[in-house]
C-alpha positions in Angstrom: -204.7 -93.3 -88.8 -203.1 -95.9 -91.3 -200.2 -94.5 -90.1 -200.8 -95.2 -86.3 -202.1 -98.4 -87.0 -199.2 -99.9 -88.6 -197.5 -98.0 -85.9 -198.7 -100.2 -83.3 -199.0 -102.9 -84.5 -194.9 -103.3 -85.6 -194.9 -101.7 -81.7 -196.3 -104.8 -80.5 -194.7 -107.2 -82.6 -191.5 -105.8 -81.6 -192.1 -106.1 -77.8 -193.3 -109.4 -78.1 -190.4 -110.5 -79.9 -188.1 -108.7 -77.3 -189.5 -110.2 -74.0 -187.7 -113.5 -74.2 -184.0 -111.4 -74.9 -185.1 -108.7 -71.7 -186.0 -111.0 -69.6 -182.8 -112.5 -68.5 -180.9 -109.0 -69.2 -179.8 -107.5 -65.4 -181.5 -104.1 -66.3 -185.3 -103.9 -66.1 -186.9 -105.3 -69.2 -188.8 -101.9 -69.5 -185.8 -99.7 -70.0 -185.0 -101.7 -72.8 -188.3 -100.6 -74.8 -187.6 -97.2 -73.6 -184.3 -97.5 -75.4 -186.1 -99.0 -78.5 -188.1 -95.7 -78.9 -186.0 -93.6 -78.8 -183.7 -95.9 -81.4 -187.0 -95.5 -83.4 -187.7 -92.2 -82.9 -187.0 -88.8 -85.0 -183.5 -88.6 -83.9 -182.7 -92.4 -84.0 -181.3 -94.2 -86.4 -184.9 -94.8 -87.9 -186.3 -91.6 -87.2 -190.0 -91.6 -87.1 -191.6 -88.3 -86.5 -193.8 -89.1 -83.9 -195.0 -86.0 -81.6 -199.0 -86.2 -81.7 -199.1 -86.3 -77.5 -203.1 -86.4 -78.0 -202.9 -90.0 -79.9 -200.0 -91.2 -77.2 -201.6 -90.0 -74.6 -205.0 -91.9 -75.7 -202.7 -95.2 -75.9 -201.1 -94.5 -72.6 -204.3 -93.9 -71.0 -206.2 -97.2 -72.1 -202.8 -99.1 -71.2 -202.9 -97.2 -67.5 -206.5 -98.6 -67.3 -205.4 -102.1 -67.9 -202.3 -101.9 -65.7 -203.6 -100.2 -62.5 -207.1 -102.7 -63.0 -204.7 -105.3 -63.0 -202.6 -104.3 -59.8 -205.7 -104.4 -58.3 -207.2 -107.6 -59.5 -203.9 -109.8 -59.2 -203.2 -108.3 -55.4 -203.9 -110.7 -53.0 -205.5 -108.7 -50.1 -205.4 -111.8 -47.7 -201.5 -111.8 -48.2 -201.5 -107.8 -48.0 -204.0 -107.8 -45.2 -201.5 -107.2 -42.5 -199.7 -104.5 -44.1 -202.9 -102.7 -45.4 -203.1 -99.5 -43.1 -199.3 -99.1 -43.7 -200.0 -99.6 -48.0 -202.7 -97.3 -47.9 -201.3 -94.6 -45.6 -197.9 -94.6 -48.3 -200.7 -93.9 -51.2 -202.7 -91.4 -50.0 -200.7 -89.4 -47.2 -197.4 -90.8 -48.9 -198.3 -89.4 -51.7 -199.2 -86.0 -50.8 -196.1 -86.0 -48.2 -193.8 -86.5 -51.8 -195.5 -83.8 -53.6 -194.8 -81.4 -51.0 -191.4 -82.0 -50.9 -190.8 -82.1 -54.0 -193.2 -79.3 -55.1 -190.6 -76.8 -52.3 -187.5 -78.4 -53.4 -188.3 -77.3 -57.4 -189.1 -74.0 -56.1 -186.0 -73.4 -54.0 -183.9 -75.0 -56.7 -185.2 -74.2 -60.0 -186.9 -71.0 -58.9 -189.8 -71.7 -60.6 -193.6 -70.9 -59.2 -195.2 -72.4 -56.4 -198.2 -73.6 -58.4 -195.7 -74.8 -60.8 -193.5 -77.0 -58.7 -196.4 -79.0 -57.2 -197.4 -79.5 -60.3 -194.2 -81.2 -60.8 -194.1 -82.7 -57.6 -197.5 -84.1 -57.9 -197.0 -85.6 -61.6 -193.7 -87.6 -59.9 -195.3 -88.4 -56.7 -196.7 -92.3 -57.0 -194.7 -95.0 -57.8 -195.2 -96.9 -60.7 -197.2 -100.3 -60.3 -195.9 -101.7 -64.1 -192.5 -101.4 -63.0 -192.6 -102.8 -59.3 -194.6 -105.8 -60.7 -192.2 -106.3 -63.3 -189.2 -106.1 -61.1 -190.9 -108.4 -58.3 -192.1 -110.9 -60.5 -189.3 -111.0 -63.3 -186.1 -111.1 -60.1 -188.4 -113.1 -58.2 -188.3 -111.2 -55.3 -189.9 -111.9 -52.2 -189.1 -109.7 -49.0 -189.3 -110.2 -45.5 -192.0 -108.4 -43.4 -194.5 -109.0 -45.9 -192.8 -106.1 -47.6 -193.7 -107.5 -51.4 -197.6 -107.4 -50.5 -196.7 -104.1 -49.1 -195.5 -102.3 -52.8 -198.0 -104.1 -54.5 -200.5 -102.8 -52.9 -199.0 -99.1 -52.5 -198.1 -99.2 -56.0 -201.3 -99.8 -57.6 -203.0 -98.1 -55.2 -201.2 -94.5 -55.4 -201.6 -93.5 -58.5 -205.4 -92.4 -58.1 -204.0 -89.8 -55.4 -201.6 -88.3 -57.7 -203.8 -87.9 -60.5 -206.6 -85.8 -58.0 -203.4 -83.7 -57.3 -202.5 -83.0 -60.7 -206.0 -82.3 -61.9 -206.4 -80.1 -58.8 -203.1 -78.0 -59.6 -203.4 -78.1 -63.3 -206.9 -76.0 -62.4 -205.6 -73.8 -60.3 -203.0 -72.7 -62.9 -205.3 -72.3 -65.5 -207.0 -69.6 -63.3 -210.3 -71.7 -62.8 -212.0 -71.0 -59.2 -211.4 -74.5 -57.7 -213.8 -75.2 -54.9 -211.2 -77.8 -53.5 -212.9 -79.8 -50.9 -216.2 -80.0 -53.1 -214.0 -81.5 -56.1 -211.7 -83.8 -53.8 -215.1 -85.3 -52.5 -216.3 -85.8 -55.9 -212.8 -87.5 -57.5 -213.1 -90.1 -54.1 -216.9 -90.2 -53.5 -217.9 -91.0 -57.2 -214.7 -93.0 -57.7 -215.1 -95.2 -54.5 -219.3 -95.3 -55.3 -218.9 -97.1 -59.2 -215.7 -99.0 -58.3 -217.5 -100.4 -56.0 -220.2 -100.9 -57.7 -219.4 -102.1 -60.9 -217.2 -104.5 -58.7 -220.1 -105.9 -57.1 -222.2 -106.2 -60.4 -219.3 -107.7 -62.5 -219.3 -110.3 -60.0 -223.2 -111.4 -59.3 -223.7 -111.6 -63.1 -220.8 -113.4 -63.6 -221.5 -116.1 -60.8 -225.3 -116.5 -62.0 -224.7 -116.6 -65.7 -223.5 -118.5 -68.1 -222.5 -116.5 -71.3 -223.3 -118.6 -74.5 -219.9 -116.9 -76.6 -216.9 -118.1 -76.1 -214.4 -116.5 -73.9 -217.3 -114.4 -72.9 -216.4 -114.3 -69.1 -212.4 -112.1 -70.5 -215.1 -109.9 -72.5 -217.6 -109.1 -69.7 -214.4 -108.7 -67.4 -212.9 -106.1 -69.9 -216.5 -104.2 -70.1 -216.6 -103.9 -66.3 -213.3 -102.7 -66.1 -213.9 -100.0 -68.2 -217.1 -98.6 -67.3 -216.0 -98.6 -63.9 -212.9 -96.0 -65.0 -215.6 -94.3 -67.6 -218.6 -94.0 -65.6 -217.2 -91.8 -62.8 -214.8 -89.8 -65.0 -218.3 -88.6 -66.8 -220.1 -87.9 -63.2 -216.6 -85.7 -62.2 -215.1 -88.6 -60.2 -211.8 -90.8 -60.2 -211.8 -93.1 -62.8 -208.4 -94.3 -62.0 -209.6 -95.0 -57.9 -212.9 -96.6 -59.2 -211.0 -99.3 -61.6 -208.5 -100.1 -58.9 -210.9 -100.9 -56.6 -213.1 -102.8 -59.1 -210.1 -105.3 -59.9 -209.4 -105.5 -56.1 -213.4 -106.6 -55.8 -213.0 -108.9 -59.1 -210.2 -110.5 -58.3 -210.5 -111.4 -54.6 -214.0 -112.7 -55.4 -215.1 -116.6 -56.8 -215.4 -115.5 -60.4 -215.6 -118.7 -63.2 -212.3 -119.4 -64.9 -210.3 -116.4 -62.6 -207.3 -117.8 -63.5 -207.5 -118.2 -67.1 -208.4 -114.0 -66.6 -205.4 -113.5 -64.4 -203.4 -114.7 -67.5 -205.2 -112.8 -70.0 -204.6 -109.8 -67.8 -200.9 -110.4 -66.8 -200.5 -111.0 -70.8 -202.2 -107.3 -71.9 -200.7 -105.2 -69.0 -197.2 -106.8 -70.2 -197.7 -106.0 -73.8 -199.5 -102.7 -72.2 -196.3 -102.0 -70.2 -194.2 -102.6 -73.1 -196.1 -100.5 -75.6 -196.1 -97.0 -73.2 -192.7 -97.5 -72.3 -191.8 -98.0 -76.1 -194.1 -95.0 -77.2 -192.7 -92.7 -74.4 -189.4 -93.2 -76.0 -190.7 -92.9 -79.6 -192.1 -89.3 -78.5 -188.6 -88.3 -76.7 -186.8 -85.9 -78.9 -182.9 -86.5 -78.4 -182.2 -82.8 -78.9 -184.2 -81.6 -76.3 -183.0 -83.9 -73.5 -180.1 -81.7 -72.9 -182.2 -78.5 -71.4 -184.6 -80.5 -68.7 -181.4 -83.7 -68.2 -179.7 -81.2 -65.7 -183.1 -80.0 -63.2 -184.3 -84.0 -63.8 -180.7 -85.2 -62.2 -181.6 -83.1 -59.5 -185.1 -83.8 -59.0 -184.4 -87.9 -59.1 -181.3 -87.4 -57.0 -183.4 -85.6 -53.9 -186.8 -87.9 -54.4 -184.8 -91.5 -54.3 -182.4 -90.1 -50.7 -185.0 -87.4 -49.5 -188.4 -86.9 -50.4 -189.3 -90.5 -50.8 -187.3 -91.8 -47.7 -188.8 -88.8 -45.7 -192.1 -89.6 -46.3 -191.5 -93.7 -46.1 -190.0 -93.3 -42.8 -192.7 -91.0 -41.1 -195.4 -93.0 -42.2 -193.8 -96.3 -41.6 -191.8 -95.8 -38.4 -194.7 -95.3 -36.0 -195.8 -98.8 -37.0 -192.6 -99.5 -36.1 -190.8 -101.1 -39.0 -187.6 -102.2 -39.2 -185.2 -100.0 -40.5 -183.9 -102.1 -43.3 -187.6 -102.6 -44.8 -187.8 -98.5 -44.3 -185.0 -98.4 -46.5 -186.3 -101.0 -49.2 -189.4 -99.2 -49.3 -188.0 -96.1 -50.2 -185.9 -97.2 -52.6 -188.5 -99.1 -54.4 -190.2 -95.7 -54.8 -189.5 -96.3 -59.1 -191.5 -93.6 -61.3 -193.0 -94.9 -64.2 -195.9 -94.9 -66.6 -198.6 -92.8 -64.4 -195.9 -90.1 -64.2 -195.8 -89.6 -68.2 -199.6 -90.0 -69.0 -199.7 -87.0 -66.0 -197.0 -85.3 -67.9 -199.0 -85.3 -71.1 -202.3 -84.5 -69.7 -200.4 -81.4 -68.5 -199.0 -80.7 -71.9 -202.2 -81.2 -73.2 -203.6 -78.7 -71.0 -201.6 -75.7 -72.3 -200.5 -74.1 -68.9 -197.5 -72.0 -69.5 -194.4 -73.9 -67.8 -191.2 -73.0 -68.0 -189.8 -76.7 -69.0 -191.2 -79.3 -71.1 -192.9 -81.4 -68.6 -193.0 -84.3 -70.5 -189.5 -84.2 -71.4 -188.7 -83.3 -67.7 -190.7 -86.2 -66.2 -189.5 -88.5 -69.3 -185.4 -88.2 -67.7 -186.7 -88.5 -64.3 -188.4 -91.6 -65.3 -185.6 -92.9 -67.0 -183.2 -92.1 -64.1 -185.3 -93.9 -61.8 -185.9 -97.2 -63.3 -182.3 -97.5 -64.4 -180.6 -96.6 -61.0 -183.6 -97.8 -59.0 -185.2 -100.6 -60.9 -181.3 -101.9 -61.6 -180.2 -101.9 -58.4 -183.5 -103.0 -56.1 -182.0 -106.8 -55.8 -178.7 -105.4 -55.2 -180.5 -103.0 -51.8 -182.5 -105.8 -51.1 -179.7 -108.3 -50.8 -177.7 -106.0 -49.4 -180.1 -104.8 -46.4 -180.8 -108.7 -46.0 -184.1 -108.0 -47.2 -185.0 -111.5 -49.7 -186.6 -114.3 -48.0 -185.6 -117.6 -49.6 -187.8 -119.4 -48.4 -190.9 -117.8 -49.6 -192.6 -117.2 -53.2 -193.5 -113.7 -54.4 -196.3 -115.2 -56.4 -197.9 -116.4 -53.5 -198.9 -112.7 -53.3 -200.7 -112.8 -56.5 -204.2 -113.9 -56.7 -203.2 -116.6 -59.4 -201.1 -118.3 -56.7 -203.2 -119.7 -54.2 -207.0 -119.5 -55.8 -207.0 -122.6 -57.9 -204.8 -125.6 -57.9 -201.9 -126.0 -60.4 -202.2 -129.7 -60.1 -202.1 -131.7 -63.2 -203.5 -135.3 -64.3 -201.6 -138.3 -66.0 -202.7 -141.6 -66.3 -200.3 -144.6 -66.7 -201.3 -148.4 -67.7 -199.4 -151.5 -65.6 -199.2 -154.8 -67.6 -197.2 -157.2 -66.7 -193.6 -157.0 -66.0 -194.1 -153.1 -65.1 -191.5 -151.6 -62.6 -194.9 -151.3 -60.6 -196.6 -154.8 -60.7 -197.7 -156.8 -57.9 -196.0 -153.8 -55.3 -197.6 -151.9 -53.0 -197.9 -147.9 -53.1 -195.4 -147.6 -50.5 -192.7 -149.7 -52.1 -192.5 -148.2 -54.9 -190.3 -145.0 -56.0 -192.6 -141.5 -57.0 -191.0 -138.0 -56.4 -192.2 -136.3 -53.7 -194.3 -134.2 -55.4 -196.3 -136.7 -57.2 -199.4 -138.8 -56.0 -201.6 -141.6 -57.0 -204.8 -140.1 -56.6 -207.0 -143.4 -57.9 -206.6 -146.8 -59.3 -209.2 -147.9 -62.5 -209.0 -151.7 -62.0 -212.4 -153.0 -64.3 -215.3 -151.6 -63.4 -213.7 -150.7 -60.0 -212.5 -147.1 -58.8 -210.3 -147.7 -55.7 -208.5 -144.6 -53.8 -205.5 -146.4 -52.7 -203.5 -146.1 -49.7 -199.7 -147.1 -48.8 -201.0 -151.3 -48.7 -202.9 -151.4 -52.0 -201.1 -153.7 -54.1 -201.0 -152.6 -57.9 -201.9 -155.5 -60.8 -201.3 -156.0 -64.2 -204.5 -154.3 -65.8 -204.5 -151.2 -63.1 -204.6 -147.5 -64.6 -203.2 -145.4 -62.4 -204.3 -141.9 -62.2 -201.4 -139.7 -60.9 -201.3 -136.2 -59.6 -198.3 -134.1 -60.3 -197.4 -129.9 -60.3 -198.5 -128.8 -63.9 -195.7 -127.7 -66.1 -195.7 -123.8 -66.3 -193.3 -122.6 -68.8 -190.5 -120.9 -67.7 -187.9 -117.9 -69.1 -185.5 -120.8 -70.0 -187.9 -123.8 -71.3 -191.3 -123.7 -73.9 -192.8 -127.6 -75.2 -194.7 -127.0 -78.4 -196.4 -130.3 -80.1 -195.8 -131.1 -83.7 -198.2 -134.0 -85.2 -196.1 -135.5 -87.9 -198.3 -135.7 -91.1 -197.8 -137.2 -95.0 -195.5 -135.4 -96.9 -194.3 -133.9 -94.0 -189.9 -133.1 -93.7 -189.9 -134.9 -90.6 -192.1 -138.0 -91.6 -190.4 -141.4 -92.1 -186.7 -139.8 -90.7 -185.2 -141.3 -87.9 -184.1 -138.4 -85.5 -181.2 -137.8 -86.1 -181.5 -137.4 -89.8 -183.7 -134.1 -89.2 -182.5 -130.9 -88.8 -183.2 -129.8 -85.4 -182.2 -125.9 -84.6 -179.9 -125.3 -81.3 -181.6 -125.2 -78.4 -184.3 -127.6 -79.4 -184.9 -130.7 -78.3 -187.7 -134.0 -79.2 -188.1 -135.1 -75.5 -191.2 -137.9 -76.3 -193.1 -139.4 -79.2 -196.7 -140.1 -78.5 -197.4 -142.7 -80.5 -201.7 -143.7 -80.3 -201.9 -145.3 -76.2 -197.7 -145.4 -76.3 -195.2 -142.9 -75.3 -191.5 -143.3 -76.3 -188.5 -141.7 -74.9 -187.3 -141.1 -78.4 -183.3 -142.0 -79.5 -181.2 -140.6 -82.8 -183.0 -143.8 -84.2 -185.8 -143.4 -83.5 -188.3 -143.5 -86.9 -190.9 -140.9 -87.1 -194.4 -142.4 -88.3 -197.1 -139.9 -89.7 -199.4 -139.8 -86.7 -197.3 -139.6 -84.0 -197.0 -136.1 -81.7 -193.7 -134.7 -81.2 -193.0 -133.1 -77.7 -190.3 -130.3 -78.5 -188.4 -128.4 -76.2 -186.9 -125.0 -76.6 -184.4 -124.1 -74.7 
């Protein structure tokens, strides 16, 4: 157990440290983490022997719960409303069609038994929400015809169907009598009921009660997520369907501190994605992969150019969707974490199979992310599907629900650039607005004719700065005995890519120069780029 905890800790540290580097690469960042896992694995440089499918399934299943919940919590239903019917058909009928197409191909091309062939198809039938979200956000891909919302809703909601089909085929292969209608009714019915109940109850509680512990809302939301998954699993329902529905309900309801919750789940889900793909690479044994590489390449090719396009076209063309949209949605059918988790579940079931299903699916996922993930921006560009006038972030709940406005104050003294000028006559950036003037005891809402006087305190609103991939801001307070205190900025050794952009000294804010001397108590705003 201690070794596992140590490994998990090391994995998380590596993932966080690598995050900034991978965000700048052309290939999907999740592919890098698979490569890192293989580097650390049994046949890699560090030769860590790790072959515990049970532990991997547990870690990856918990991570997948967070990913699926966040897929629902982050999806803006209002934005996706116009494509909801298409997305839900893709995530249900589309998964079933893909399973059937792949199953028939595997049986005919690889000569596997029918049930084993359809098991392979069901495991690989769902598109991966983690990979799709990651590429859309990091590459800033907003697509025409609400295609980003379509992909987000489809990829977030199709794992439950793939899971159900996998369970069905595993049960049939193990020789159990499967009352299929009853089993599907239980999976869907209990999943929908428990997910809706958990989501509604969580929203009701969070709206009416004030939790008397720090970060109570976050803790309660995580608890609701876990309950929504585990409860239907205990009574024979589909936990993945329930947790996704719970996320949809909570994410599209008015709950306190939703934006903070979005940031928490975004961070945890990002780490979960990295963890899954790192562990998958760690579990893979290089010497065993060549045995499945050819069949994996055949399946990937068939999935990419036949099965996925055929299923997408069969569903979208009756809606008179543009052929360019059909092309992008077809190409965006990336395989990922869910397929691997379901493959591990199949391996642990110990049903007889010709190929090691984990190794087979691992290679398919690797090829899918490497080829489809890398070239998705290019395919979108070539098909003229990128909408440069829109922001893909609007399709997520953290974009619209709360304003990202930041308020700042400035004092007007004699000789100030604004002093004795009307509001209409001063130059402000178009995104900045004077929202209030404090003049003695008077509070005034200004208009264009308002005259600014010495002694006024202006309250201005401007878009909040959020750290991007190329800039981070940090604060540092100079204290007595600090190596910076008493020195000028040009005497302070700053690392490459670091710059002091301002100095707060009491009520005064200084724009620093090389000869600015740092005093005890100064707060330095440091930019790293």
